[in-house]
mmCIF file of the N, C-alpha and C atoms, coordinates in Angstrom:
data_MODEL
# 
_entry.id   MODEL 
# 
loop_
_atom_site.group_PDB 
_atom_site.id 
_atom_site.type_symbol 
_atom_site.label_atom_id 
_atom_site.label_alt_id 
_atom_site.label_comp_id 
_atom_site.label_asym_id 
_atom_site.label_entity_id 
_atom_site.label_seq_id 
_atom_site.pdbx_PDB_ins_code 
_atom_site.Cartn_x 
_atom_site.Cartn_y 
_atom_site.Cartn_z 
_atom_site.occupancy 
_atom_site.B_iso_or_equiv 
_atom_site.pdbx_formal_charge 
_atom_site.auth_seq_id 
_atom_site.auth_comp_id 
_atom_site.auth_asym_id 
_atom_site.auth_atom_id 
_atom_site.pdbx_PDB_model_num 
ATOM 1   N N  . MET A 1 1  ? 111.878 93.852 75.233 1.00 0.00 ? 1  MET A N  1 
ATOM 2   C CA . MET A 1 1  ? 111.506 94.824 74.236 1.00 0.00 ? 1  MET A CA 1 
ATOM 3   C C  . MET A 1 1  ? 111.588 94.173 72.858 1.00 0.00 ? 1  MET A C  1 
ATOM 4   N N  . VAL A 1 2  ? 110.561 94.338 72.071 1.00 0.00 ? 2  VAL A N  1 
ATOM 5   C CA . VAL A 1 2  ? 110.502 93.766 70.732 1.00 0.00 ? 2  VAL A CA 1 
ATOM 6   C C  . VAL A 1 2  ? 110.807 94.855 69.719 1.00 0.00 ? 2  VAL A C  1 
ATOM 7   N N  . SER A 1 3  ? 111.686 94.534 68.801 1.00 0.00 ? 3  SER A N  1 
ATOM 8   C CA . SER A 1 3  ? 112.041 95.482 67.746 1.00 0.00 ? 3  SER A CA 1 
ATOM 9   C C  . SER A 1 3  ? 111.500 94.968 66.422 1.00 0.00 ? 3  SER A C  1 
ATOM 10  N N  . ILE A 1 4  ? 110.812 95.833 65.707 1.00 0.00 ? 4  ILE A N  1 
ATOM 11  C CA . ILE A 1 4  ? 110.277 95.451 64.409 1.00 0.00 ? 4  ILE A CA 1 
ATOM 12  C C  . ILE A 1 4  ? 110.988 96.277 63.352 1.00 0.00 ? 4  ILE A C  1 
ATOM 13  N N  . ASP A 1 5  ? 111.678 95.590 62.455 1.00 0.00 ? 5  ASP A N  1 
ATOM 14  C CA . ASP A 1 5  ? 112.353 96.256 61.348 1.00 0.00 ? 5  ASP A CA 1 
ATOM 15  C C  . ASP A 1 5  ? 111.557 96.001 60.084 1.00 0.00 ? 5  ASP A C  1 
ATOM 16  N N  . PHE A 1 6  ? 111.314 97.044 59.349 1.00 0.00 ? 6  PHE A N  1 
ATOM 17  C CA . PHE A 1 6  ? 110.635 96.904 58.072 1.00 0.00 ? 6  PHE A CA 1 
ATOM 18  C C  . PHE A 1 6  ? 111.682 96.853 56.978 1.00 0.00 ? 6  PHE A C  1 
ATOM 19  N N  . LEU A 1 7  ? 111.520 95.904 56.082 1.00 0.00 ? 7  LEU A N  1 
ATOM 20  C CA . LEU A 1 7  ? 112.468 95.755 54.989 1.00 0.00 ? 7  LEU A CA 1 
ATOM 21  C C  . LEU A 1 7  ? 111.932 96.439 53.741 1.00 0.00 ? 7  LEU A C  1 
ATOM 22  N N  . PRO A 1 8  ? 112.809 97.105 53.011 1.00 0.00 ? 8  PRO A N  1 
ATOM 23  C CA . PRO A 1 8  ? 112.367 97.741 51.765 1.00 0.00 ? 8  PRO A CA 1 
ATOM 24  C C  . PRO A 1 8  ? 112.000 96.695 50.720 1.00 0.00 ? 8  PRO A C  1 
ATOM 25  N N  . SER A 1 9  ? 111.167 97.073 49.781 1.00 0.00 ? 9  SER A N  1 
ATOM 26  C CA . SER A 1 9  ? 110.773 96.143 48.719 1.00 0.00 ? 9  SER A CA 1 
ATOM 27  C C  . SER A 1 9  ? 111.686 96.254 47.505 1.00 0.00 ? 9  SER A C  1 
ATOM 28  N N  . ASN A 1 10 ? 112.594 97.205 47.525 1.00 0.00 ? 10 ASN A N  1 
ATOM 29  C CA . ASN A 1 10 ? 113.532 97.397 46.431 1.00 0.00 ? 10 ASN A CA 1 
ATOM 30  C C  . ASN A 1 10 ? 114.751 96.497 46.642 1.00 0.00 ? 10 ASN A C  1 
ATOM 31  N N  . PRO A 1 11 ? 115.064 95.613 45.679 1.00 0.00 ? 11 PRO A N  1 
ATOM 32  C CA . PRO A 1 11 ? 116.203 94.705 45.841 1.00 0.00 ? 11 PRO A CA 1 
ATOM 33  C C  . PRO A 1 11 ? 117.527 95.433 46.066 1.00 0.00 ? 11 PRO A C  1 
ATOM 34  N N  . ASN A 1 12 ? 117.731 96.561 45.391 1.00 0.00 ? 12 ASN A N  1 
ATOM 35  C CA . ASN A 1 12 ? 118.983 97.301 45.576 1.00 0.00 ? 12 ASN A CA 1 
ATOM 36  C C  . ASN A 1 12 ? 119.102 97.839 46.996 1.00 0.00 ? 12 ASN A C  1 
ATOM 37  N N  . SER A 1 13 ? 118.002 98.299 47.545 1.00 0.00 ? 13 SER A N  1 
ATOM 38  C CA . SER A 1 13 ? 117.999 98.776 48.928 1.00 0.00 ? 13 SER A CA 1 
ATOM 39  C C  . SER A 1 13 ? 118.274 97.627 49.893 1.00 0.00 ? 13 SER A C  1 
ATOM 40  N N  . LEU A 1 14 ? 117.715 96.463 49.590 1.00 0.00 ? 14 LEU A N  1 
ATOM 41  C CA . LEU A 1 14 ? 117.973 95.282 50.426 1.00 0.00 ? 14 LEU A CA 1 
ATOM 42  C C  . LEU A 1 14 ? 119.447 94.895 50.381 1.00 0.00 ? 14 LEU A C  1 
ATOM 43  N N  . LEU A 1 15 ? 120.041 94.966 49.203 1.00 0.00 ? 15 LEU A N  1 
ATOM 44  C CA . LEU A 1 15 ? 121.459 94.621 49.078 1.00 0.00 ? 15 LEU A CA 1 
ATOM 45  C C  . LEU A 1 15 ? 122.334 95.608 49.850 1.00 0.00 ? 15 LEU A C  1 
ATOM 46  N N  . GLU A 1 16 ? 121.977 96.881 49.811 1.00 0.00 ? 16 GLU A N  1 
ATOM 47  C CA . GLU A 1 16 ? 122.705 97.880 50.607 1.00 0.00 ? 16 GLU A CA 1 
ATOM 48  C C  . GLU A 1 16 ? 122.559 97.588 52.094 1.00 0.00 ? 16 GLU A C  1 
ATOM 49  N N  . MET A 1 17 ? 121.342 97.257 52.500 1.00 0.00 ? 17 MET A N  1 
ATOM 50  C CA . MET A 1 17 ? 121.075 96.946 53.900 1.00 0.00 ? 17 MET A CA 1 
ATOM 51  C C  . MET A 1 17 ? 121.847 95.688 54.320 1.00 0.00 ? 17 MET A C  1 
ATOM 52  N N  . LEU A 1 18 ? 121.915 94.712 53.427 1.00 0.00 ? 18 LEU A N  1 
ATOM 53  C CA . LEU A 1 18 ? 122.666 93.488 53.706 1.00 0.00 ? 18 LEU A CA 1 
ATOM 54  C C  . LEU A 1 18 ? 124.141 93.808 53.912 1.00 0.00 ? 18 LEU A C  1 
ATOM 55  N N  . GLN A 1 19 ? 124.697 94.653 53.061 1.00 0.00 ? 19 GLN A N  1 
ATOM 56  C CA . GLN A 1 19 ? 126.104 95.033 53.178 1.00 0.00 ? 19 GLN A CA 1 
ATOM 57  C C  . GLN A 1 19 ? 126.374 95.696 54.533 1.00 0.00 ? 19 GLN A C  1 
ATOM 58  N N  . LEU A 1 20 ? 125.533 96.639 54.901 1.00 0.00 ? 20 LEU A N  1 
ATOM 59  C CA . LEU A 1 20 ? 125.707 97.330 56.182 1.00 0.00 ? 20 LEU A CA 1 
ATOM 60  C C  . LEU A 1 20 ? 125.543 96.374 57.365 1.00 0.00 ? 20 LEU A C  1 
ATOM 61  N N  . SER A 1 21 ? 124.562 95.495 57.274 1.00 0.00 ? 21 SER A N  1 
ATOM 62  C CA . SER A 1 21 ? 124.323 94.536 58.358 1.00 0.00 ? 21 SER A CA 1 
ATOM 63  C C  . SER A 1 21 ? 125.466 93.539 58.470 1.00 0.00 ? 21 SER A C  1 
ATOM 64  N N  . ALA A 1 22 ? 126.009 93.113 57.339 1.00 0.00 ? 22 ALA A N  1 
ATOM 65  C CA . ALA A 1 22 ? 127.136 92.178 57.345 1.00 0.00 ? 22 ALA A CA 1 
ATOM 66  C C  . ALA A 1 22 ? 128.364 92.837 57.970 1.00 0.00 ? 22 ALA A C  1 
ATOM 67  N N  . GLU A 1 23 ? 128.618 94.092 57.621 1.00 0.00 ? 23 GLU A N  1 
ATOM 68  C CA . GLU A 1 23 ? 129.755 94.809 58.206 1.00 0.00 ? 23 GLU A CA 1 
ATOM 69  C C  . GLU A 1 23 ? 129.581 94.970 59.709 1.00 0.00 ? 23 GLU A C  1 
ATOM 70  N N  . SER A 1 24 ? 128.379 95.264 60.137 1.00 0.00 ? 24 SER A N  1 
ATOM 71  C CA . SER A 1 24 ? 128.091 95.403 61.558 1.00 0.00 ? 24 SER A CA 1 
ATOM 72  C C  . SER A 1 24 ? 128.308 94.072 62.277 1.00 0.00 ? 24 SER A C  1 
ATOM 73  N N  . TYR A 1 25 ? 127.831 92.993 61.675 1.00 0.00 ? 25 TYR A N  1 
ATOM 74  C CA . TYR A 1 25 ? 127.998 91.658 62.260 1.00 0.00 ? 25 TYR A CA 1 
ATOM 75  C C  . TYR A 1 25 ? 129.482 91.304 62.365 1.00 0.00 ? 25 TYR A C  1 
ATOM 76  N N  . GLN A 1 26 ? 130.233 91.583 61.305 1.00 0.00 ? 26 GLN A N  1 
ATOM 77  C CA . GLN A 1 26 ? 131.660 91.273 61.291 1.00 0.00 ? 26 GLN A CA 1 
ATOM 78  C C  . GLN A 1 26 ? 132.434 92.109 62.307 1.00 0.00 ? 26 GLN A C  1 
ATOM 79  N N  . ALA A 1 27 ? 131.886 93.273 62.659 1.00 0.00 ? 27 ALA A N  1 
ATOM 80  C CA . ALA A 1 27 ? 132.518 94.135 63.660 1.00 0.00 ? 27 ALA A CA 1 
ATOM 81  C C  . ALA A 1 27 ? 132.168 93.709 65.083 1.00 0.00 ? 27 ALA A C  1 
ATOM 82  N N  . GLY A 1 28 ? 131.341 92.675 65.214 1.00 0.00 ? 28 GLY A N  1 
ATOM 83  C CA . GLY A 1 28 ? 131.040 92.141 66.533 1.00 0.00 ? 28 GLY A CA 1 
ATOM 84  C C  . GLY A 1 28 ? 129.605 92.281 66.992 1.00 0.00 ? 28 GLY A C  1 
ATOM 85  N N  . ASN A 1 29 ? 128.747 92.890 66.203 1.00 0.00 ? 29 ASN A N  1 
ATOM 86  C CA . ASN A 1 29 ? 127.337 93.037 66.570 1.00 0.00 ? 29 ASN A CA 1 
ATOM 87  C C  . ASN A 1 29 ? 126.581 91.773 66.172 1.00 0.00 ? 29 ASN A C  1 
ATOM 88  N N  . GLU A 1 30 ? 126.543 90.809 67.085 1.00 0.00 ? 30 GLU A N  1 
ATOM 89  C CA . GLU A 1 30 ? 125.915 89.527 66.769 1.00 0.00 ? 30 GLU A CA 1 
ATOM 90  C C  . GLU A 1 30 ? 124.400 89.620 66.650 1.00 0.00 ? 30 GLU A C  1 
ATOM 91  N N  . ASN A 1 31 ? 123.812 90.721 67.085 1.00 0.00 ? 31 ASN A N  1 
ATOM 92  C CA . ASN A 1 31 ? 122.374 90.914 66.907 1.00 0.00 ? 31 ASN A CA 1 
ATOM 93  C C  . ASN A 1 31 ? 122.027 91.059 65.429 1.00 0.00 ? 31 ASN A C  1 
ATOM 94  N N  . GLY A 1 32 ? 123.011 91.355 64.612 1.00 0.00 ? 32 GLY A N  1 
ATOM 95  C CA . GLY A 1 32 ? 122.789 91.522 63.181 1.00 0.00 ? 32 GLY A CA 1 
ATOM 96  C C  . GLY A 1 32 ? 122.441 90.232 62.467 1.00 0.00 ? 32 GLY A C  1 
ATOM 97  N N  . PHE A 1 33 ? 122.691 89.084 63.092 1.00 0.00 ? 33 PHE A N  1 
ATOM 98  C CA . PHE A 1 33 ? 122.426 87.805 62.431 1.00 0.00 ? 33 PHE A CA 1 
ATOM 99  C C  . PHE A 1 33 ? 120.976 87.690 61.992 1.00 0.00 ? 33 PHE A C  1 
ATOM 100 N N  . ASN A 1 34 ? 120.044 88.017 62.880 1.00 0.00 ? 34 ASN A N  1 
ATOM 101 C CA . ASN A 1 34 ? 118.622 87.882 62.538 1.00 0.00 ? 34 ASN A CA 1 
ATOM 102 C C  . ASN A 1 34 ? 118.242 88.789 61.381 1.00 0.00 ? 34 ASN A C  1 
ATOM 103 N N  . LYS A 1 35 ? 118.779 89.997 61.373 1.00 0.00 ? 35 LYS A N  1 
ATOM 104 C CA . LYS A 1 35 ? 118.483 90.936 60.294 1.00 0.00 ? 35 LYS A CA 1 
ATOM 105 C C  . LYS A 1 35 ? 119.051 90.422 58.971 1.00 0.00 ? 35 LYS A C  1 
ATOM 106 N N  . ILE A 1 36 ? 120.261 89.901 59.011 1.00 0.00 ? 36 ILE A N  1 
ATOM 107 C CA . ILE A 1 36 ? 120.883 89.336 57.808 1.00 0.00 ? 36 ILE A CA 1 
ATOM 108 C C  . ILE A 1 36 ? 120.022 88.202 57.274 1.00 0.00 ? 36 ILE A C  1 
ATOM 109 N N  . HIS A 1 37 ? 119.576 87.340 58.162 1.00 0.00 ? 37 HIS A N  1 
ATOM 110 C CA . HIS A 1 37 ? 118.750 86.202 57.753 1.00 0.00 ? 37 HIS A CA 1 
ATOM 111 C C  . HIS A 1 37 ? 117.440 86.678 57.119 1.00 0.00 ? 37 HIS A C  1 
ATOM 112 N N  . ARG A 1 38 ? 116.804 87.693 57.710 1.00 0.00 ? 38 ARG A N  1 
ATOM 113 C CA . ARG A 1 38 ? 115.546 88.224 57.154 1.00 0.00 ? 38 ARG A CA 1 
ATOM 114 C C  . ARG A 1 38 ? 115.770 88.848 55.776 1.00 0.00 ? 38 ARG A C  1 
ATOM 115 N N  . ILE A 1 39 ? 116.869 89.563 55.624 1.00 0.00 ? 39 ILE A N  1 
ATOM 116 C CA . ILE A 1 39 ? 117.169 90.185 54.328 1.00 0.00 ? 39 ILE A CA 1 
ATOM 117 C C  . ILE A 1 39 ? 117.398 89.115 53.273 1.00 0.00 ? 39 ILE A C  1 
ATOM 118 N N  . LEU A 1 40 ? 118.187 88.105 53.605 1.00 0.00 ? 40 LEU A N  1 
ATOM 119 C CA . LEU A 1 40 ? 118.452 87.033 52.641 1.00 0.00 ? 40 LEU A CA 1 
ATOM 120 C C  . LEU A 1 40 ? 117.179 86.274 52.298 1.00 0.00 ? 40 LEU A C  1 
ATOM 121 N N  . ASP A 1 41 ? 116.328 86.061 53.286 1.00 0.00 ? 41 ASP A N  1 
ATOM 122 C CA . ASP A 1 41 ? 115.050 85.393 53.034 1.00 0.00 ? 41 ASP A CA 1 
ATOM 123 C C  . ASP A 1 41 ? 114.203 86.211 52.058 1.00 0.00 ? 41 ASP A C  1 
ATOM 124 N N  . GLU A 1 42 ? 114.181 87.516 52.245 1.00 0.00 ? 42 GLU A N  1 
ATOM 125 C CA . GLU A 1 42 ? 113.411 88.391 51.355 1.00 0.00 ? 42 GLU A CA 1 
ATOM 126 C C  . GLU A 1 42 ? 114.000 88.379 49.939 1.00 0.00 ? 42 GLU A C  1 
ATOM 127 N N  . LEU A 1 43 ? 115.321 88.388 49.838 1.00 0.00 ? 43 LEU A N  1 
ATOM 128 C CA . LEU A 1 43 ? 115.962 88.329 48.517 1.00 0.00 ? 43 LEU A CA 1 
ATOM 129 C C  . LEU A 1 43 ? 115.665 87.003 47.817 1.00 0.00 ? 43 LEU A C  1 
ATOM 130 N N  . LEU A 1 44 ? 115.569 85.930 48.599 1.00 0.00 ? 44 LEU A N  1 
ATOM 131 C CA . LEU A 1 44 ? 115.178 84.629 48.035 1.00 0.00 ? 44 LEU A CA 1 
ATOM 132 C C  . LEU A 1 44 ? 113.758 84.686 47.492 1.00 0.00 ? 44 LEU A C  1 
ATOM 133 N N  . LYS A 1 45 ? 112.859 85.250 48.266 1.00 0.00 ? 45 LYS A N  1 
ATOM 134 C CA . LYS A 1 45 ? 111.462 85.360 47.833 1.00 0.00 ? 45 LYS A CA 1 
ATOM 135 C C  . LYS A 1 45 ? 111.336 86.182 46.556 1.00 0.00 ? 45 LYS A C  1 
ATOM 136 N N  . MET A 1 46 ? 112.196 87.191 46.423 1.00 0.00 ? 46 MET A N  1 
ATOM 137 C CA . MET A 1 46 ? 112.180 88.049 45.234 1.00 0.00 ? 46 MET A CA 1 
ATOM 138 C C  . MET A 1 46 ? 112.915 87.415 44.051 1.00 0.00 ? 46 MET A C  1 
ATOM 139 N N  . LYS A 1 47 ? 113.523 86.260 44.304 1.00 0.00 ? 47 LYS A N  1 
ATOM 140 C CA . LYS A 1 47 ? 114.311 85.550 43.297 1.00 0.00 ? 47 LYS A CA 1 
ATOM 141 C C  . LYS A 1 47 ? 115.528 86.359 42.841 1.00 0.00 ? 47 LYS A C  1 
ATOM 142 N N  . GLU A 1 48 ? 116.065 87.163 43.771 1.00 0.00 ? 48 GLU A N  1 
ATOM 143 C CA . GLU A 1 48 ? 117.280 87.933 43.498 1.00 0.00 ? 48 GLU A CA 1 
ATOM 144 C C  . GLU A 1 48 ? 118.523 87.099 43.792 1.00 0.00 ? 48 GLU A C  1 
ATOM 145 N N  . ILE A 1 49 ? 118.372 86.106 44.652 1.00 0.00 ? 49 ILE A N  1 
ATOM 146 C CA . ILE A 1 49 ? 119.430 85.139 44.912 1.00 0.00 ? 49 ILE A CA 1 
ATOM 147 C C  . ILE A 1 49 ? 118.802 83.754 44.876 1.00 0.00 ? 49 ILE A C  1 
ATOM 148 N N  . LYS A 1 50 ? 119.653 82.755 44.693 1.00 0.00 ? 50 LYS A N  1 
ATOM 149 C CA . LYS A 1 50 ? 119.183 81.371 44.650 1.00 0.00 ? 50 LYS A CA 1 
ATOM 150 C C  . LYS A 1 50 ? 119.553 80.677 45.956 1.00 0.00 ? 50 LYS A C  1 
ATOM 151 N N  . LYS A 1 51 ? 118.747 79.692 46.311 1.00 0.00 ? 51 LYS A N  1 
ATOM 152 C CA . LYS A 1 51 ? 118.942 78.989 47.578 1.00 0.00 ? 51 LYS A CA 1 
ATOM 153 C C  . LYS A 1 51 ? 120.347 78.394 47.686 1.00 0.00 ? 51 LYS A C  1 
ATOM 154 N N  . HIS A 1 52 ? 120.864 77.859 46.583 1.00 0.00 ? 52 HIS A N  1 
ATOM 155 C CA . HIS A 1 52 ? 122.186 77.232 46.650 1.00 0.00 ? 52 HIS A CA 1 
ATOM 156 C C  . HIS A 1 52 ? 123.309 78.255 46.859 1.00 0.00 ? 52 HIS A C  1 
ATOM 157 N N  . GLU A 1 53 ? 123.016 79.543 46.697 1.00 0.00 ? 53 GLU A N  1 
ATOM 158 C CA . GLU A 1 53 ? 124.015 80.592 46.918 1.00 0.00 ? 53 GLU A CA 1 
ATOM 159 C C  . GLU A 1 53 ? 124.137 80.980 48.392 1.00 0.00 ? 53 GLU A C  1 
ATOM 160 N N  . LEU A 1 54 ? 123.148 80.609 49.187 1.00 0.00 ? 54 LEU A N  1 
ATOM 161 C CA . LEU A 1 54 ? 123.120 81.024 50.592 1.00 0.00 ? 54 LEU A CA 1 
ATOM 162 C C  . LEU A 1 54 ? 124.347 80.572 51.376 1.00 0.00 ? 54 LEU A C  1 
ATOM 163 N N  . LYS A 1 55 ? 124.774 79.336 51.186 1.00 0.00 ? 55 LYS A N  1 
ATOM 164 C CA . LYS A 1 55 ? 125.919 78.814 51.938 1.00 0.00 ? 55 LYS A CA 1 
ATOM 165 C C  . LYS A 1 55 ? 127.147 79.684 51.701 1.00 0.00 ? 55 LYS A C  1 
ATOM 166 N N  . THR A 1 56 ? 127.374 80.057 50.452 1.00 0.00 ? 56 THR A N  1 
ATOM 167 C CA . THR A 1 56 ? 128.517 80.900 50.114 1.00 0.00 ? 56 THR A CA 1 
ATOM 168 C C  . THR A 1 56 ? 128.371 82.291 50.715 1.00 0.00 ? 56 THR A C  1 
ATOM 169 N N  . ILE A 1 57 ? 127.166 82.842 50.660 1.00 0.00 ? 57 ILE A N  1 
ATOM 170 C CA . ILE A 1 57 ? 126.929 84.177 51.216 1.00 0.00 ? 57 ILE A CA 1 
ATOM 171 C C  . ILE A 1 57 ? 127.186 84.171 52.721 1.00 0.00 ? 57 ILE A C  1 
ATOM 172 N N  . TYR A 1 58 ? 126.624 83.184 53.425 1.00 0.00 ? 58 TYR A N  1 
ATOM 173 C CA . TYR A 1 58 ? 126.837 83.097 54.871 1.00 0.00 ? 58 TYR A CA 1 
ATOM 174 C C  . TYR A 1 58 ? 128.323 82.924 55.185 1.00 0.00 ? 58 TYR A C  1 
ATOM 175 N N  . LYS A 1 59 ? 129.012 82.112 54.404 1.00 0.00 ? 59 LYS A N  1 
ATOM 176 C CA . LYS A 1 59 ? 130.447 81.884 54.617 1.00 0.00 ? 59 LYS A CA 1 
ATOM 177 C C  . LYS A 1 59 ? 131.225 83.183 54.423 1.00 0.00 ? 59 LYS A C  1 
ATOM 178 N N  . ASN A 1 60 ? 130.884 83.935 53.382 1.00 0.00 ? 60 ASN A N  1 
ATOM 179 C CA . ASN A 1 60 ? 131.580 85.196 53.120 1.00 0.00 ? 60 ASN A CA 1 
ATOM 180 C C  . ASN A 1 60 ? 131.344 86.223 54.224 1.00 0.00 ? 60 ASN A C  1 
ATOM 181 N N  . ILE A 1 61 ? 130.171 86.177 54.833 1.00 0.00 ? 61 ILE A N  1 
ATOM 182 C CA . ILE A 1 61 ? 129.862 87.091 55.934 1.00 0.00 ? 61 ILE A CA 1 
ATOM 183 C C  . ILE A 1 61 ? 130.576 86.645 57.212 1.00 0.00 ? 61 ILE A C  1 
ATOM 184 N N  . GLY A 1 62 ? 130.809 85.351 57.326 1.00 0.00 ? 62 GLY A N  1 
ATOM 185 C CA . GLY A 1 62 ? 131.472 84.823 58.512 1.00 0.00 ? 62 GLY A CA 1 
ATOM 186 C C  . GLY A 1 62 ? 130.521 84.200 59.505 1.00 0.00 ? 62 GLY A C  1 
ATOM 187 N N  . ILE A 1 63 ? 129.383 83.764 58.988 1.00 0.00 ? 63 ILE A N  1 
ATOM 188 C CA . ILE A 1 63 ? 128.362 83.148 59.847 1.00 0.00 ? 63 ILE A CA 1 
ATOM 189 C C  . ILE A 1 63 ? 128.489 81.642 59.770 1.00 0.00 ? 63 ILE A C  1 
# 
């Protein structure tokens, strides 16, 4: 089964979604990794985060 998640175009909504996905991942839902990666990729494209910040973000999430 293929799941398609649509990401919002609003950076604040993406950040909220990232927070929820990170909490879910930290609680043991390893399926959240792909969603976290897609959200961070979208934030990079929007220039809301910088590429050099990714390592720290992933570390803080526990990935």
